[in-house]
A tleap script that builds the chain and sets N, CA, C and O, in Angstrom:
source leaprc.protein.ff14SB
mol = sequence {
  NMET ALA ILE GLY PRO SER ALA VAL GLU ARG
  TRP LEU ASP LEU SER THR GLU GLU LEU ARG
  ALA GLN ILE THR LYS LEU VAL ALA ALA ARG
  LEU PRO GLY ASP HIE ALA VAL TRP GLN ALA
  ILE ARG ARG HIE PRO ALA LEU VAL PRO ARG
  ILE ARG GLY VAL LEU SER GLY LEU ALA ALA
  THR ALA ALA GLY GLY LYS ASP GLU ALA MET
  GLN LYS VAL TRP ILE SER LYS ALA ARG ALA
  ALA LEU ASP GLN PRO TYR VAL ALA PRO VAL
  LYS ALA ALA ARG LYS PRO VAL VAL LYS GLU
  GLU PRO VAL GLU GLU PRO GLU PRO VAL ILE
  ASP LEU ARG GLU PRO GLU PRO GLN GLU LEU
  LYS GLN PRO HIE LYS ALA ILE PRO THR MET
  LEU PHE GLN GLU PRO CSER
}
set mol.1.N position { 10.953 14.405 11.860 }
set mol.1.CA position { 9.872 13.420 11.946 }
set mol.1.C position { 9.172 13.262 10.565 }
set mol.1.O position { 8.837 14.250 9.911 }
set mol.2.N position { 8.982 12.097 10.181 }
set mol.2.CA position { 8.351 11.844 8.738 }
set mol.2.C position { 6.866 12.197 8.880 }
set mol.2.O position { 6.267 12.336 9.946 }
set mol.3.N position { 6.373 12.320 7.666 }
set mol.3.CA position { 4.938 12.433 7.646 }
set mol.3.C position { 4.358 11.274 7.065 }
set mol.3.O position { 4.547 11.030 5.873 }
set mol.4.N position { 3.681 10.549 7.776 }
set mol.4.CA position { 3.211 9.294 7.431 }
set mol.4.C position { 2.037 8.671 8.410 }
set mol.4.O position { 1.906 9.197 9.516 }
set mol.5.N position { 1.299 7.725 8.095 }
set mol.5.CA position { 0.166 7.331 9.007 }
set mol.5.C position { 0.885 6.846 10.389 }
set mol.5.O position { 0.381 7.147 11.471 }
set mol.6.N position { 1.966 6.158 10.311 }
set mol.6.CA position { 2.352 5.804 11.631 }
set mol.6.C position { 3.109 7.047 12.582 }
set mol.6.O position { 3.367 6.936 13.781 }
set mol.7.N position { 3.342 8.052 11.865 }
set mol.7.CA position { 3.836 9.310 12.485 }
set mol.7.C position { 2.674 10.082 13.265 }
set mol.7.O position { 2.821 10.696 14.321 }
set mol.8.N position { 1.462 9.927 12.523 }
set mol.8.CA position { 0.358 10.636 13.248 }
set mol.8.C position { 0.114 10.004 14.693 }
set mol.8.O position { -0.334 10.768 15.548 }
set mol.9.N position { 0.333 8.861 14.995 }
set mol.9.CA position { 0.167 8.386 16.170 }
set mol.9.C position { 0.981 9.132 17.324 }
set mol.9.O position { 0.558 9.381 18.454 }
set mol.10.N position { 2.087 9.400 16.862 }
set mol.10.CA position { 3.091 10.241 17.875 }
set mol.10.C position { 2.679 11.736 17.882 }
set mol.10.O position { 3.183 12.447 18.752 }
set mol.11.N position { 1.817 12.276 17.000 }
set mol.11.CA position { 1.647 13.718 17.156 }
set mol.11.C position { 0.797 14.059 18.457 }
set mol.11.O position { 0.806 15.207 18.903 }
set mol.12.N position { 0.110 13.109 19.018 }
set mol.12.CA position { -0.788 13.178 20.072 }
set mol.12.C position { 0.064 13.743 21.407 }
set mol.12.O position { -0.400 14.353 22.370 }
set mol.13.N position { 1.400 13.365 21.167 }
set mol.13.CA position { 2.352 13.706 22.292 }
set mol.13.C position { 3.183 14.904 22.098 }
set mol.13.O position { 3.883 15.319 23.022 }
set mol.14.N position { 3.152 15.461 21.003 }
set mol.14.CA position { 4.004 16.681 20.538 }
set mol.14.C position { 3.459 17.906 21.185 }
set mol.14.O position { 2.248 18.077 21.317 }
set mol.15.N position { 4.374 18.773 21.595 }
set mol.15.CA position { 4.082 20.215 21.977 }
set mol.15.C position { 3.374 20.980 20.693 }
set mol.15.O position { 3.341 20.541 19.544 }
set mol.16.N position { 2.837 22.185 21.145 }
set mol.16.CA position { 2.285 22.915 19.986 }
set mol.16.C position { 3.199 23.459 18.999 }
set mol.16.O position { 2.749 23.597 17.862 }
set mol.17.N position { 4.372 23.786 19.224 }
set mol.17.CA position { 5.353 24.217 18.467 }
set mol.17.C position { 5.669 22.991 17.335 }
set mol.17.O position { 5.632 23.194 16.122 }
set mol.18.N position { 5.954 21.810 17.894 }
set mol.18.CA position { 6.338 20.696 17.303 }
set mol.18.C position { 5.293 20.204 16.233 }
set mol.18.O position { 5.543 19.836 15.086 }
set mol.19.N position { 3.989 20.282 16.898 }
set mol.19.CA position { 2.903 19.974 15.990 }
set mol.19.C position { 2.515 21.030 14.752 }
set mol.19.O position { 1.882 20.773 13.728 }
set mol.20.N position { 3.047 22.188 15.139 }
set mol.20.CA position { 2.860 23.359 14.134 }
set mol.20.C position { 3.859 22.935 12.945 }
set mol.20.O position { 3.532 23.077 11.767 }
set mol.21.N position { 4.907 22.488 13.278 }
set mol.21.CA position { 6.182 22.171 12.205 }
set mol.21.C position { 5.648 21.086 11.518 }
set mol.21.O position { 5.717 21.121 10.289 }
set mol.22.N position { 5.087 20.050 12.105 }
set mol.22.CA position { 4.583 19.049 11.290 }
set mol.22.C position { 3.196 19.245 10.508 }
set mol.22.O position { 2.931 18.557 9.522 }
set mol.23.N position { 2.466 20.070 10.927 }
set mol.23.CA position { 1.315 20.384 10.131 }
set mol.23.C position { 1.772 21.356 8.872 }
set mol.23.O position { 1.242 21.207 7.771 }
set mol.24.N position { 2.586 22.162 9.055 }
set mol.24.CA position { 3.206 23.043 8.080 }
set mol.24.C position { 3.822 22.143 6.933 }
set mol.24.O position { 3.708 22.467 5.751 }
set mol.25.N position { 4.421 21.100 7.304 }
set mol.25.CA position { 4.827 20.244 6.312 }
set mol.25.C position { 3.857 19.427 5.646 }
set mol.25.O position { 3.985 19.015 4.493 }
set mol.26.N position { 2.794 19.182 6.467 }
set mol.26.CA position { 1.563 18.300 5.863 }
set mol.26.C position { 0.984 19.356 4.843 }
set mol.26.O position { 0.920 19.028 3.658 }
set mol.27.N position { 0.602 20.479 5.200 }
set mol.27.CA position { -0.085 21.345 4.339 }
set mol.27.C position { 0.600 21.591 3.121 }
set mol.27.O position { 0.020 21.609 2.036 }
set mol.28.N position { 2.076 21.822 3.297 }
set mol.28.CA position { 2.933 22.030 2.136 }
set mol.28.C position { 3.101 20.799 1.071 }
set mol.28.O position { 3.585 20.941 -0.052 }
set mol.29.N position { 2.615 19.557 1.619 }
set mol.29.CA position { 2.829 18.342 0.944 }
set mol.29.C position { 1.466 18.392 -0.113 }
set mol.29.O position { 1.509 17.767 -1.173 }
set mol.30.N position { 0.531 19.012 0.187 }
set mol.30.CA position { -0.869 19.096 -0.554 }
set mol.30.C position { -1.218 17.517 -0.747 }
set mol.30.O position { -1.189 17.095 -1.904 }
set mol.31.N position { -1.480 16.799 0.087 }
set mol.31.CA position { -1.950 15.420 0.097 }
set mol.31.C position { -3.439 15.362 -0.260 }
set mol.31.O position { -4.190 16.148 0.319 }
set mol.32.N position { -3.869 14.617 -1.041 }
set mol.32.CA position { -5.324 14.407 -1.369 }
set mol.32.C position { -5.885 14.167 -0.026 }
set mol.32.O position { -5.201 13.771 0.918 }
set mol.33.N position { -7.462 14.478 0.050 }
set mol.33.CA position { -8.173 14.215 1.352 }
set mol.33.C position { -8.440 12.615 1.688 }
set mol.33.O position { -8.893 12.167 2.741 }
set mol.34.N position { -8.065 11.923 0.591 }
set mol.34.CA position { -8.442 10.513 0.933 }
set mol.34.C position { -6.949 9.818 1.284 }
set mol.34.O position { -6.864 8.594 1.380 }
set mol.35.N position { -5.956 10.558 1.440 }
set mol.35.CA position { -4.527 9.976 1.669 }
set mol.35.C position { -4.687 9.382 3.071 }
set mol.35.O position { -5.497 9.734 3.927 }
set mol.36.N position { -3.765 8.414 3.147 }
set mol.36.CA position { -3.712 7.490 4.492 }
set mol.36.C position { -3.574 8.537 5.657 }
set mol.36.O position { -4.263 8.430 6.671 }
set mol.37.N position { -2.519 9.715 5.456 }
set mol.37.CA position { -2.205 10.358 6.504 }
set mol.37.C position { -3.395 10.983 7.001 }
set mol.37.O position { -3.644 10.980 8.206 }
set mol.38.N position { -4.254 11.593 6.036 }
set mol.38.CA position { -5.636 12.357 6.425 }
set mol.38.C position { -6.628 11.254 7.206 }
set mol.38.O position { -7.310 11.594 8.172 }
set mol.39.N position { -6.625 10.050 6.730 }
set mol.39.CA position { -7.279 9.011 7.448 }
set mol.39.C position { -6.875 8.820 8.803 }
set mol.39.O position { -7.714 8.659 9.689 }
set mol.40.N position { -5.660 8.827 9.024 }
set mol.40.CA position { -5.084 8.361 10.281 }
set mol.40.C position { -5.435 9.463 11.300 }
set mol.40.O position { -5.659 9.208 12.483 }
set mol.41.N position { -5.474 10.853 10.709 }
set mol.41.CA position { -5.758 12.082 11.671 }
set mol.41.C position { -7.073 11.967 11.928 }
set mol.41.O position { -7.570 12.247 13.019 }
set mol.42.N position { -7.780 11.499 10.821 }
set mol.42.CA position { -9.425 11.550 11.322 }
set mol.42.C position { -9.786 10.540 12.242 }
set mol.42.O position { -10.824 10.695 12.886 }
set mol.43.N position { -9.074 9.502 12.411 }
set mol.43.CA position { -9.375 8.452 13.372 }
set mol.43.C position { -9.141 8.915 14.947 }
set mol.43.O position { -9.680 8.278 15.852 }
set mol.44.N position { -8.300 10.066 15.214 }
set mol.44.CA position { -8.163 10.439 16.557 }
set mol.44.C position { -9.037 11.788 16.668 }
set mol.44.O position { -8.731 12.810 16.055 }
set mol.45.N position { -10.125 11.688 17.492 }
set mol.45.CA position { -11.048 12.836 17.730 }
set mol.45.C position { -10.358 13.758 18.478 }
set mol.45.O position { -10.769 14.908 18.322 }
set mol.46.N position { -9.328 13.605 19.334 }
set mol.46.CA position { -8.720 14.495 20.076 }
set mol.46.C position { -7.542 15.337 19.329 }
set mol.46.O position { -7.039 16.376 19.758 }
set mol.47.N position { -7.238 14.722 18.220 }
set mol.47.CA position { -6.063 15.437 17.350 }
set mol.47.C position { -6.796 16.301 16.167 }
set mol.47.O position { -6.086 17.151 15.630 }
set mol.48.N position { -7.860 16.199 15.804 }
set mol.48.CA position { -8.419 16.862 14.787 }
set mol.48.C position { -8.608 18.448 15.343 }
set mol.48.O position { -8.273 19.380 14.612 }
set mol.49.N position { -9.123 18.666 16.580 }
set mol.49.CA position { -9.334 20.073 17.024 }
set mol.49.C position { -7.890 20.764 17.040 }
set mol.49.O position { -7.734 21.924 16.657 }
set mol.50.N position { -7.065 20.131 17.414 }
set mol.50.CA position { -5.672 20.660 17.822 }
set mol.50.C position { -4.959 21.077 16.279 }
set mol.50.O position { -4.214 22.038 16.092 }
set mol.51.N position { -5.325 20.259 15.436 }
set mol.51.CA position { -4.853 20.537 13.976 }
set mol.51.C position { -5.582 21.707 13.510 }
set mol.51.O position { -4.956 22.620 12.973 }
set mol.52.N position { -6.961 21.775 13.677 }
set mol.52.CA position { -7.807 22.996 13.252 }
set mol.52.C position { -7.158 24.352 13.907 }
set mol.52.O position { -7.089 25.384 13.240 }
set mol.53.N position { -6.748 24.291 15.087 }
set mol.53.CA position { -6.249 25.304 15.810 }
set mol.53.C position { -4.861 25.665 15.014 }
set mol.53.O position { -4.592 26.819 14.683 }
set mol.54.N position { -4.137 24.706 14.785 }
set mol.54.CA position { -2.776 25.042 14.277 }
set mol.54.C position { -2.962 25.728 12.573 }
set mol.54.O position { -2.243 26.569 12.034 }
set mol.55.N position { -3.949 25.159 12.120 }
set mol.55.CA position { -4.302 25.524 10.675 }
set mol.55.C position { -4.745 27.255 10.856 }
set mol.55.O position { -4.291 28.166 10.164 }
set mol.56.N position { -5.613 27.374 11.827 }
set mol.56.CA position { -5.797 28.690 11.892 }
set mol.56.C position { -4.837 29.679 12.409 }
set mol.56.O position { -4.940 30.873 12.129 }
set mol.57.N position { -3.850 29.177 13.204 }
set mol.57.CA position { -2.577 29.889 13.513 }
set mol.57.C position { -1.739 30.136 12.095 }
set mol.57.O position { -1.295 31.253 11.829 }
set mol.58.N position { -1.592 29.185 11.358 }
set mol.58.CA position { -0.772 29.198 10.129 }
set mol.58.C position { -1.487 30.141 9.166 }
set mol.58.O position { -0.752 30.831 8.459 }
set mol.59.N position { -2.861 30.283 9.023 }
set mol.59.CA position { -3.535 31.221 8.140 }
set mol.59.C position { -3.349 32.619 8.778 }
set mol.59.O position { -3.336 33.604 8.040 }
set mol.60.N position { -3.203 32.751 10.131 }
set mol.60.CA position { -3.010 34.226 10.491 }
set mol.60.C position { -1.519 34.525 10.340 }
set mol.60.O position { -1.219 35.675 10.020 }
set mol.61.N position { -0.614 33.686 10.521 }
set mol.61.CA position { 0.772 33.933 10.156 }
set mol.61.C position { 1.027 34.297 8.607 }
set mol.61.O position { 1.881 35.119 8.275 }
set mol.62.N position { 0.285 33.676 7.777 }
set mol.62.CA position { 0.417 33.812 6.416 }
set mol.62.C position { -0.072 35.137 5.964 }
set mol.62.O position { 0.394 35.716 4.982 }
set mol.63.N position { -1.031 35.602 6.716 }
set mol.63.CA position { -1.609 37.078 6.242 }
set mol.63.C position { -0.628 38.183 6.067 }
set mol.63.O position { 0.180 38.509 6.937 }
set mol.64.N position { -0.734 38.721 4.941 }
set mol.64.CA position { 0.298 39.668 4.687 }
set mol.64.C position { 1.647 39.559 4.031 }
set mol.64.O position { 2.410 40.440 3.633 }
set mol.65.N position { 1.748 38.174 4.021 }
set mol.65.CA position { 3.015 37.703 3.311 }
set mol.65.C position { 2.859 37.592 1.910 }
set mol.65.O position { 1.762 37.691 1.361 }
set mol.66.N position { 4.096 37.358 1.216 }
set mol.66.CA position { 3.941 37.290 -0.192 }
set mol.66.C position { 3.290 36.044 -0.893 }
set mol.66.O position { 2.896 35.959 -2.056 }
set mol.67.N position { 3.275 35.152 0.046 }
set mol.67.CA position { 2.563 33.625 -0.482 }
set mol.67.C position { 1.345 33.524 0.414 }
set mol.67.O position { 1.006 32.443 0.896 }
set mol.68.N position { 0.701 34.632 0.631 }
set mol.68.CA position { -0.492 34.443 1.344 }
set mol.68.C position { -1.505 33.745 0.587 }
set mol.68.O position { -1.993 32.753 1.130 }
set mol.69.N position { -1.890 34.051 -0.489 }
set mol.69.CA position { -2.841 33.496 -1.407 }
set mol.69.C position { -2.528 31.839 -1.611 }
set mol.69.O position { -3.426 31.009 -1.462 }
set mol.70.N position { -1.351 31.523 -1.915 }
set mol.70.CA position { -0.920 30.162 -2.015 }
set mol.70.C position { -1.225 29.361 -0.875 }
set mol.70.O position { -1.813 28.285 -0.991 }
set mol.71.N position { -0.827 29.867 0.308 }
set mol.71.CA position { -0.846 29.200 1.696 }
set mol.71.C position { -2.389 29.065 2.085 }
set mol.71.O position { -2.829 28.002 2.525 }
set mol.72.N position { -3.106 30.076 1.921 }
set mol.72.CA position { -4.687 30.121 2.205 }
set mol.72.C position { -5.258 29.004 1.427 }
set mol.72.O position { -6.093 28.305 2.001 }
set mol.73.N position { -4.913 28.706 0.119 }
set mol.73.CA position { -5.498 27.741 -0.797 }
set mol.73.C position { -5.025 26.168 -0.167 }
set mol.73.O position { -5.755 25.177 -0.135 }
set mol.74.N position { -3.720 26.246 0.275 }
set mol.74.CA position { -3.368 24.899 0.806 }
set mol.74.C position { -4.086 24.638 2.055 }
set mol.74.O position { -4.590 23.547 2.320 }
set mol.75.N position { -4.123 25.723 2.858 }
set mol.75.CA position { -4.804 25.649 4.283 }
set mol.75.C position { -6.370 25.175 4.280 }
set mol.75.O position { -6.924 24.389 5.049 }
set mol.76.N position { -6.890 25.873 3.212 }
set mol.76.CA position { -8.429 25.470 3.048 }
set mol.76.C position { -8.485 24.099 2.474 }
set mol.76.O position { -9.480 23.461 2.818 }
set mol.77.N position { -7.749 23.565 1.772 }
set mol.77.CA position { -7.723 22.100 1.220 }
set mol.77.C position { -7.315 21.190 2.247 }
set mol.77.O position { -7.628 20.006 2.125 }
set mol.78.N position { -6.584 21.619 3.360 }
set mol.78.CA position { -6.255 20.841 4.536 }
set mol.78.C position { -7.535 20.701 5.499 }
set mol.78.O position { -7.821 19.658 6.085 }
set mol.79.N position { -8.255 21.885 5.577 }
set mol.79.CA position { -9.380 21.760 6.432 }
set mol.79.C position { -10.485 20.956 5.725 }
set mol.79.O position { -11.198 20.235 6.424 }
set mol.80.N position { -10.695 21.020 4.334 }
set mol.80.CA position { -11.512 20.179 3.615 }
set mol.80.C position { -11.290 18.635 3.889 }
set mol.80.O position { -12.188 17.794 3.929 }
set mol.81.N position { -10.006 18.420 4.061 }
set mol.81.CA position { -9.640 17.164 4.283 }
set mol.81.C position { -10.082 16.713 5.508 }
set mol.81.O position { -10.625 15.611 5.588 }
set mol.82.N position { -9.898 17.530 6.625 }
set mol.82.CA position { -10.304 17.249 7.875 }
set mol.82.C position { -11.858 17.130 7.922 }
set mol.82.O position { -12.352 16.355 8.741 }
set mol.83.N position { -12.519 17.731 7.230 }
set mol.83.CA position { -14.087 17.747 7.312 }
set mol.83.C position { -14.519 16.468 6.672 }
set mol.83.O position { -15.664 16.075 6.897 }
set mol.84.N position { -13.745 15.793 5.916 }
set mol.84.CA position { -14.248 14.462 5.444 }
set mol.84.C position { -14.518 13.519 6.446 }
set mol.84.O position { -13.714 13.347 7.361 }
set mol.85.N position { -15.726 12.793 6.355 }
set mol.85.CA position { -15.959 11.976 7.638 }
set mol.85.C position { -15.044 10.599 7.353 }
set mol.85.O position { -14.641 10.161 6.276 }
set mol.86.N position { -14.878 10.122 8.596 }
set mol.86.CA position { -14.035 9.049 8.743 }
set mol.86.C position { -14.677 7.802 8.395 }
set mol.86.O position { -15.803 7.646 8.867 }
set mol.87.N position { -14.201 6.871 7.665 }
set mol.87.CA position { -14.987 5.813 7.165 }
set mol.87.C position { -13.994 4.766 7.348 }
set mol.87.O position { -12.917 4.602 6.774 }
set mol.88.N position { -14.707 3.925 8.483 }
set mol.88.CA position { -13.925 2.700 8.894 }
set mol.88.C position { -13.454 1.817 7.696 }
set mol.88.O position { -14.332 1.578 6.867 }
set mol.89.N position { -12.365 1.354 7.494 }
set mol.89.CA position { -12.200 0.343 6.293 }
set mol.89.C position { -12.987 -0.973 6.372 }
set mol.89.O position { -12.986 -1.743 7.333 }
set mol.90.N position { -13.619 -1.106 5.287 }
set mol.90.CA position { -14.643 -2.446 5.425 }
set mol.90.C position { -13.657 -3.697 4.884 }
set mol.90.O position { -12.883 -3.607 3.931 }
set mol.91.N position { -13.862 -4.825 5.678 }
set mol.91.CA position { -13.021 -5.851 5.160 }
set mol.91.C position { -13.825 -6.603 4.132 }
set mol.91.O position { -15.007 -6.887 4.328 }
set mol.92.N position { -13.182 -6.919 3.052 }
set mol.92.CA position { -13.742 -7.377 1.934 }
set mol.92.C position { -14.306 -8.953 2.308 }
set mol.92.O position { -13.597 -9.812 2.830 }
set mol.93.N position { -15.623 -9.122 1.955 }
set mol.93.CA position { -16.221 -10.381 2.123 }
set mol.93.C position { -15.493 -11.549 1.308 }
set mol.93.O position { -15.263 -11.363 0.113 }
set mol.94.N position { -15.170 -12.600 1.850 }
set mol.94.CA position { -14.490 -13.735 1.046 }
set mol.94.C position { -15.443 -14.287 0.189 }
set mol.94.O position { -16.589 -14.568 0.538 }
set mol.95.N position { -14.970 -14.448 -0.958 }
set mol.95.CA position { -15.749 -15.002 -2.290 }
set mol.95.C position { -15.865 -16.453 -2.066 }
set mol.95.O position { -14.912 -17.134 -1.688 }
set mol.96.N position { -17.116 -16.949 -2.317 }
set mol.96.CA position { -17.334 -18.349 -2.167 }
set mol.96.C position { -16.438 -19.174 -3.120 }
set mol.96.O position { -16.208 -18.636 -4.203 }
set mol.97.N position { -15.981 -20.196 -2.934 }
set mol.97.CA position { -15.244 -21.113 -3.814 }
set mol.97.C position { -16.241 -21.777 -4.775 }
set mol.97.O position { -17.159 -22.501 -4.389 }
set mol.98.N position { -16.023 -21.516 -5.881 }
set mol.98.CA position { -16.751 -22.004 -6.919 }
set mol.98.C position { -16.068 -23.205 -7.838 }
set mol.98.O position { -15.100 -22.943 -8.552 }
set mol.99.N position { -16.610 -24.484 -7.779 }
set mol.99.CA position { -15.928 -25.410 -8.417 }
set mol.99.C position { -16.173 -25.316 -9.939 }
set mol.99.O position { -17.332 -25.223 -10.343 }
set mol.100.N position { -15.214 -25.333 -10.734 }
set mol.100.CA position { -15.447 -25.240 -12.164 }
set mol.100.C position { -15.672 -26.689 -12.682 }
set mol.100.O position { -14.899 -27.627 -12.486 }
set mol.101.N position { -16.749 -26.733 -13.316 }
set mol.101.CA position { -16.867 -27.944 -14.062 }
set mol.101.C position { -16.641 -27.776 -15.349 }
set mol.101.O position { -17.022 -26.840 -16.050 }
set mol.102.N position { -15.777 -29.045 -15.765 }
set mol.102.CA position { -15.142 -29.004 -17.085 }
set mol.102.C position { -16.065 -28.866 -18.088 }
set mol.102.O position { -17.133 -29.478 -18.097 }
set mol.103.N position { -15.680 -28.025 -19.009 }
set mol.103.CA position { -16.787 -27.867 -20.265 }
set mol.103.C position { -16.436 -28.833 -21.148 }
set mol.103.O position { -15.254 -29.072 -21.394 }
set mol.104.N position { -17.438 -29.479 -21.706 }
set mol.104.CA position { -17.403 -30.765 -22.708 }
set mol.104.C position { -17.343 -29.861 -23.857 }
set mol.104.O position { -18.180 -29.007 -24.147 }
set mol.105.N position { -16.082 -30.189 -24.586 }
set mol.105.CA position { -15.843 -29.905 -25.923 }
set mol.105.C position { -16.632 -30.766 -27.007 }
set mol.105.O position { -16.806 -31.984 -26.955 }
set mol.106.N position { -17.060 -29.924 -27.966 }
set mol.106.CA position { -17.914 -30.750 -29.029 }
set mol.106.C position { -17.073 -31.462 -29.797 }
set mol.106.O position { -15.963 -31.033 -30.111 }
set mol.107.N position { -17.587 -32.749 -30.209 }
set mol.107.CA position { -16.690 -33.605 -31.000 }
set mol.107.C position { -16.653 -32.901 -32.508 }
set mol.107.O position { -17.563 -32.362 -33.139 }
set mol.108.N position { -15.307 -33.102 -32.833 }
set mol.108.CA position { -15.023 -32.247 -34.241 }
set mol.108.C position { -15.692 -33.080 -35.218 }
set mol.108.O position { -15.752 -34.309 -35.258 }
set mol.109.N position { -16.230 -32.139 -36.069 }
set mol.109.CA position { -16.985 -32.585 -37.284 }
set mol.109.C position { -16.116 -33.024 -38.517 }
set mol.109.O position { -15.305 -32.229 -38.992 }
set mol.110.N position { -16.276 -34.262 -39.030 }
set mol.110.CA position { -15.250 -34.474 -40.142 }
set mol.110.C position { -15.867 -34.487 -41.296 }
set mol.110.O position { -16.886 -35.177 -41.329 }
set mol.111.N position { -15.509 -33.838 -42.428 }
set mol.111.CA position { -15.923 -33.537 -43.648 }
set mol.111.C position { -15.309 -34.508 -44.586 }
set mol.111.O position { -14.107 -34.547 -44.848 }
set mol.112.N position { -16.222 -35.286 -45.071 }
set mol.112.CA position { -15.867 -36.312 -45.993 }
set mol.112.C position { -15.867 -35.918 -47.474 }
set mol.112.O position { -15.337 -36.601 -48.351 }
set mol.113.N position { -16.412 -34.928 -47.650 }
set mol.113.CA position { -16.507 -34.488 -49.317 }
set mol.113.C position { -15.046 -34.080 -49.660 }
set mol.113.O position { -14.199 -33.602 -48.905 }
set mol.114.N position { -14.954 -34.396 -51.026 }
set mol.114.CA position { -13.847 -33.976 -51.684 }
set mol.114.C position { -13.752 -32.572 -51.923 }
set mol.114.O position { -14.762 -31.945 -52.242 }
set mol.115.N position { -12.528 -31.958 -51.789 }
set mol.115.CA position { -12.384 -30.490 -52.049 }
set mol.115.C position { -12.736 -30.490 -53.530 }
set mol.115.O position { -12.360 -31.392 -54.279 }
set mol.116.N position { -13.633 -29.219 -54.022 }
set mol.116.CA position { -13.606 -28.710 -55.270 }
set mol.116.C position { -12.403 -28.572 -56.072 }
set mol.116.O position { -11.396 -28.089 -55.555 }
set mol.117.N position { -12.406 -28.917 -57.179 }
set mol.117.CA position { -11.142 -28.542 -57.969 }
set mol.117.C position { -10.991 -27.016 -58.073 }
set mol.117.O position { -12.020 -26.376 -58.285 }
set mol.118.N position { -9.918 -26.413 -57.957 }
set mol.118.CA position { -9.932 -24.942 -58.285 }
set mol.118.C position { -9.888 -24.779 -59.785 }
set mol.118.O position { -9.846 -25.754 -60.536 }
set mol.119.N position { -9.898 -23.651 -60.166 }
set mol.119.CA position { -10.104 -23.334 -61.594 }
set mol.119.C position { -8.641 -23.630 -62.061 }
set mol.119.O position { -7.646 -23.399 -61.375 }
set mol.120.N position { -8.639 -24.159 -63.283 }
set mol.120.CA position { -7.500 -24.501 -63.941 }
set mol.120.C position { -6.619 -23.147 -64.139 }
set mol.120.O position { -7.065 -22.078 -64.557 }
set mol.121.N position { -5.431 -23.382 -63.798 }
set mol.121.CA position { -4.488 -22.173 -63.966 }
set mol.121.C position { -3.982 -22.187 -65.297 }
set mol.121.O position { -3.406 -23.213 -65.661 }
set mol.122.N position { -4.104 -21.131 -66.174 }
set mol.122.CA position { -3.493 -21.052 -67.390 }
set mol.122.C position { -2.036 -20.706 -67.362 }
set mol.122.O position { -1.779 -19.807 -66.561 }
set mol.123.N position { -1.064 -21.161 -67.995 }
set mol.123.CA position { 0.213 -20.930 -68.072 }
set mol.123.C position { 0.414 -19.507 -68.437 }
set mol.123.O position { -0.390 -18.932 -69.171 }
set mol.124.N position { 1.633 -18.827 -67.869 }
set mol.124.CA position { 1.800 -17.626 -68.294 }
set mol.124.C position { 2.230 -17.432 -69.808 }
set mol.124.O position { 2.925 -18.268 -70.385 }
set mol.125.N position { 1.779 -16.293 -70.402 }
set mol.125.CA position { 2.169 -16.022 -71.617 }
set mol.125.C position { 3.559 -15.369 -71.641 }
set mol.125.O position { 4.020 -14.542 -70.855 }
set mol.126.N position { 4.136 -15.947 -72.754 }
set mol.126.CA position { 5.501 -15.328 -72.898 }
set mol.126.C position { 5.425 -13.868 -73.369 }
set mol.126.O position { 4.579 -13.474 -74.172 }
set mol.127.N position { 6.426 -13.050 -72.778 }
set mol.127.CA position { 6.291 -11.604 -73.198 }
set mol.127.C position { 7.212 -11.590 -74.507 }
set mol.127.O position { 8.245 -12.259 -74.494 }
set mol.128.N position { 6.896 -10.920 -75.520 }
set mol.128.CA position { 7.569 -10.891 -76.746 }
set mol.128.C position { 8.719 -9.996 -76.399 }
set mol.128.O position { 8.638 -9.075 -75.587 }
set mol.129.N position { 9.792 -10.326 -77.065 }
set mol.129.CA position { 11.097 -9.568 -77.065 }
set mol.129.C position { 10.959 -8.340 -77.878 }
set mol.129.O position { 10.494 -8.314 -79.017 }
set mol.130.N position { 11.438 -7.231 -77.150 }
set mol.130.CA position { 11.255 -5.950 -78.035 }
set mol.130.C position { 12.644 -5.810 -78.607 }
set mol.130.O position { 13.620 -6.393 -78.136 }
set mol.131.N position { 12.673 -5.105 -79.521 }
set mol.131.CA position { 13.935 -4.816 -80.317 }
set mol.131.C position { 13.981 -3.233 -80.549 }
set mol.131.O position { 13.150 -2.591 -81.191 }
set mol.132.N position { 15.128 -2.725 -79.895 }
set mol.132.CA position { 15.018 -1.166 -79.961 }
set mol.132.C position { 15.978 -0.750 -81.101 }
set mol.132.O position { 17.106 -1.240 -81.163 }
set mol.133.N position { 15.581 0.051 -81.903 }
set mol.133.CA position { 16.483 0.740 -83.043 }
set mol.133.C position { 16.834 2.116 -82.723 }
set mol.133.O position { 16.105 2.908 -82.125 }
set mol.134.N position { 18.105 2.361 -83.203 }
set mol.134.CA position { 18.378 3.804 -83.004 }
set mol.134.C position { 17.657 4.618 -84.289 }
set mol.134.O position { 17.593 4.124 -85.415 }
set mol.135.N position { 17.176 5.815 -83.977 }
set mol.135.CA position { 16.547 6.626 -84.940 }
set mol.135.C position { 17.499 6.998 -86.059 }
set mol.135.O position { 18.662 7.269 -85.762 }
set mol.136.N position { 17.188 7.024 -87.046 }
set mol.136.CA position { 18.084 7.256 -88.259 }
set mol.136.C position { 18.195 8.795 -88.550 }
set mol.136.O position { 18.876 9.197 -89.494 }
savepdb mol mol.pdb
quit
């Protein structure tokens, strides 16, 4: 069974062992508390206590193992995700349609002055030719 918000609906009908396998996968996935799976779990008040019980069982099973510290961190994060309050999604209010009025562009200003003459450029001076002589 895959872990996803739609799969959570079927977790209500699972046996304890099957639910334990799913929760083990969920804990190992380390999903953030605001993930859609955790939100789907928090929507079902009957499922939350069952998952808390499974998490307690996982913590007891992990005790004394080589990965105990890592699993306890993961389990504590899963418990924290369960403790977050369920917030029903708020539908966004429709924005009122605002009619855009065309912005009047200012009339272009016509400059009738003649451009000032640029400084007169002087012609380039010729570079004198250099004559190289061999030293005597």
